Structure formats: C-alpha cells, structure tokens
N, C-alpha and C positions, 0 to 999 in steps of 0.2 A: 238341639243345643243352640244357645244364643250367642251373642257377641262375647269375645273374650273379656271385654270390659266389664261384664257382669259376673265374672268369676274371681274369687278371692281365696286366700288361704289354701287349704288342702285341695280345693277344686282345681287348682293349677299345678298340682304335683305331677300330673302326667304331662299336660301342656304341649303335646305334639300330636300330629295327625293331620287329617285333612283340614283345609281352611273352613271356618265356620261362619255363620251369620248370613245376612242378606243385605248388601252384597257380601260375598265371602271375605273374611279377614283372616289371613294366616297368622300364626303365632310366631313371634320372633323376640330375640333379646339383642341388645347392642351395648357397646362399650366405647366411650370416647376418652382418649388419653392424648394429651398434646394436640398435634394437628391431625391425628388419625381417628377415624370412626370405623368400628367393626360391627357387622351385623351377622347374626347367626339365625337362620330360619329354623323353626322347630317343626318343619314339615319334611318328612323323608324325601330324599332325592333333590333337594334344593341346594344350590351352591352358596358358599359364604360370600360376603361382600366386605370390602375394605376401601376406604376413601381417604385421600389427602385433602382435608377440608380447607387448608390454606391455599393450595394450588387448584383445587377442584371443588369449590363450595357448592356447586349444583349436583355433586355426586354422579358424574357422568362416566368416569373411568374407574371401573372396578379393578383395583390393584390386586385383589385376591386371585385374579386370573394371570398375573405376571409372576413367573417363577422367581424373579429377583426379589420379590416381596414375601415368598413363602415362609422364610424364617421369622419375619416380623408377624406374619399371619398366625403362625403357630404360637407366638408369644401372646397375641391378642386372644386367641382361642383359649389358651390356658388361663389368661387373666380374667376372661369372662366366667369360666368355670370356678375360679377362685372367688370371684365376687358373688356368684350364685351360692356357693357354699358359705361364704361369710354372712350372707343375709338369710341363711336357712331356707333357701328356695328348694322345695321338695323336688321340683322338676329336674334338678341337676343330675340326678341318677337315672333319668329317663330320656335324656337327649338323644335324638336320632344321630347316627353316625354322620360325620361331615363328608361332603363330596368335594374333594380337592381337584381342581382342573386348571389347565392353562387355557389361554385364549385359543390356541391352536387346537387343543382337544375339544373345546366347546364347539368350535366351527367345524372340526373334522369328525366329531361324534365319538371320540375315544375318551374314556374317563377312568379314574381310579378312586377308590374309597379308602 
C-alpha cells in the first residue's frame, strides 16, 4: 500500500490501521473551530490531540490529556464525526475507538477506552 495521498473515494472508506508508505504516514482527521484544533488519529491505540492555537500556536501542550478539557474534547470528537457524515466520508463508520487518557495516566501507564 502506498501513501494515503494516493487514495481517494471508496479506497478511504476503511482509512485506519497501521501507518503506510515510506516513511510511514499515519491516517488522521482534524477539525479546527475557533481557537481550538482537534486531531483524531485513525490508527488503533493512538490518543487524541487538542490544542489551543491562540495560546499554543506550536501545538506543544495536548489539552486532550487534561481532564478539565474532556467535555470540550467530546464536543470536538462528535463535531468531527458529524463533519465526516456531512461530507459522506465512508470511513466514519470504521473509525477505531478513541483512547481517552489524562497526563497522569499517560505517564503512569493506566488508560481507559
């Protein structure tokens, strides 16, 4: 399988699994609304990302790891699914489960799905 940039239409309906290409490129989708950017990796076992682009334009602090942002994170997760459905993205029904973690869980090794 080649780079995801070479796949279109129904070829992207699955759109998740191991990174592909050389160098490996993981599949992901993102949504930017207001000052926040949300990234959902389409590789099983990866954590979500969310950044405050106004205060962290270099995307260094992943707010998805902060429990204070988990409600907003859930809104972005649903907003991304809604946008994929709106654009008839076949992959929307094949997304891997999200891995929700706090910074402490990431550093301590405990997680929940």
